[in-house]
C-alpha positions in Angstrom: 0.0 0.0 0.0 1.5 3.3 -1.1 1.6 6.2 1.4 1.0 9.8 0.5 4.1 11.9 0.1 4.5 14.6 2.7 3.4 18.0 1.7 6.2 20.1 0.2 7.8 22.8 2.4 6.5 25.5 0.1 3.0 24.2 0.4 3.3 24.3 4.2 4.6 27.9 4.1 1.8 29.0 1.8 -0.7 27.2 4.0 0.6 29.0 7.2 0.3 32.4 5.5 -3.2 31.5 4.1 -4.4 30.6 7.6 -3.0 33.8 9.0 -4.8 35.8 6.3 -8.0 33.9 6.7 -8.1 34.3 10.5 -7.2 38.0 10.3 -10.0 38.7 7.8 -12.6 36.6 9.7 -11.8 38.2 13.1 -11.2 41.7 11.7 -7.8 41.9 13.3 -4.3 42.8 12.1 -2.6 40.0 10.2 0.6 40.8 12.2 -1.2 39.8 15.4 -2.0 36.4 13.9 1.6 35.9 12.7 2.9 36.8 16.2 0.5 34.3 17.8 1.8 31.7 15.4 5.4 32.5 16.3 4.5 32.3 20.1 2.8 28.9 19.5 5.8 27.6 17.5 8.2 28.8 20.3 6.2 27.0 22.9 6.2 23.8 20.9 9.9 24.1 20.2 10.6 24.6 24.0 8.6 21.4 24.6 10.8 19.6 22.0 14.2 21.1 22.9 13.7 21.9 26.6 11.7 24.6 28.4 14.9 25.7 30.1 16.3 27.0 26.8 15.8 30.5 25.4 14.2 29.5 22.1 12.9 32.0 19.6 10.8 31.6 16.4 10.3 33.9 13.5 7.8 33.4 10.7 8.5 35.6 7.7 5.1 37.2 6.8 6.0 37.4 3.1 7.7 34.1 2.3 6.4 31.9 5.2 9.9 30.8 6.0 10.2 29.7 9.6 13.4 30.1 11.6 14.1 28.6 15.0 17.1 29.4 17.2 18.4 29.2 20.7 20.0 32.2 22.3 23.0 31.9 24.6 24.6 34.8 26.5 28.4 34.9 26.7 29.4 35.3 30.3 32.6 35.0 32.4 31.1 32.4 34.8 28.2 30.3 33.7 25.2 30.2 36.2 22.6 28.7 33.8 24.0 26.2 31.3 20.8 26.3 29.2 21.0 30.1 28.5 24.6 31.0 29.1 28.0 29.9 27.7 31.5 30.8 28.8 33.8 32.8 26.4 35.9 29.7 25.5 32.8 27.7 24.5 31.4 30.7 22.6 34.6 31.0 20.6 33.9 27.5 19.3 30.5 28.5 18.0 31.3 32.0 16.9 34.8 33.4 16.4 35.3 36.8 18.0 32.5 36.3 20.6 33.2 38.0 23.9 31.5 38.5 27.3 28.2 40.4 26.9 27.6 39.0 23.4 24.7 36.7 22.5 25.2 33.7 20.3 22.4 32.6 18.0 22.4 28.9 17.6 20.1 27.8 14.7 17.8 24.9 15.4 16.2 22.5 12.8 12.5 22.8 12.2 10.3 20.7 14.4 7.6 18.3 13.7 4.6 19.0 15.9 3.3 16.1 17.8 -0.4 15.9 18.7 0.1 17.5 22.1 2.4 20.2 20.9 0.1 21.0 18.0 -2.9 21.2 20.5 -0.9 23.5 22.8 0.1 25.7 19.8 -3.5 25.9 18.7 -4.6 27.0 22.2 -2.0 29.8 22.2 -3.1 31.0 18.8 -6.8 31.0 19.8 -6.1 32.9 23.0 -4.1 35.6 21.3 -6.7 36.0 18.5 -9.5 36.2 21.1 -7.6 38.9 23.0 -7.0 40.9 19.8 -10.6 40.5 18.8 -11.8 41.8 22.2 -9.4 44.7 21.9 -10.8 45.6 18.5 -14.4 45.3 19.8 -13.6 47.5 22.8 -12.0 50.2 20.5 -15.1 50.1 18.3 -17.3 50.5 21.3 -15.3 53.5 22.6 -15.6 55.1 19.1 -19.3 54.6 19.0 -19.8 56.0 22.6 -17.6 58.9 21.7 -19.7 59.7 18.6 -22.9 59.5 20.7 -21.5 61.9 23.3 -20.3 64.3 20.7 -23.7 64.3 19.1 -25.4 65.0 22.4 -23.0 67.8 23.2 -23.6 69.4 19.8 -27.4 69.3 20.2 -27.0 70.9 23.7 -24.7 73.6 22.3 -27.0 74.5 19.5 -30.2 74.5 21.5 -31.6 71.3 20.1 -31.8 69.4 23.3 -35.4 68.3 22.9 -34.5 65.0 24.6 -32.9 66.8 27.5 -35.3 68.6 29.7 -34.6 71.0 32.5 -36.2 70.4 35.9 -39.6 72.2 36.1 -39.7 75.4 38.1 -41.8 75.4 41.2 
């Protein structure tokens, strides 16, 4: 029995960007927020794969769909945290000319999402999208309230306050 060939990397890239576009349009939020949510989700999944102790970063190119993962190590004199720091001698092996205070960027291979990592990533994306959608709705509400208040003030200023009555005189 033949198995289906895995989707090509370019199809996956295009699919990621299509999903970002679709969610942004559907929820009426900025596409950049969706891309950022995807990056956060991928970072979390990568930390689950490579170790939560590591300082792992992800970047999704919003034009090409290229995904880059890397681990960041700080060059220090004396290492306190072996997951996030490296001494100067070790840093020299990774990057010639590295000195104390520098940061070494150690590229990581792309990850395959397992079921649990994919589910966690999905939850991160949904939460960020919900937060952005709420923020958009709140801003729209503030704008509408501002328009109503401005309209009432104009009616009062121009003597058209038929809906606003003064207290009757005794």
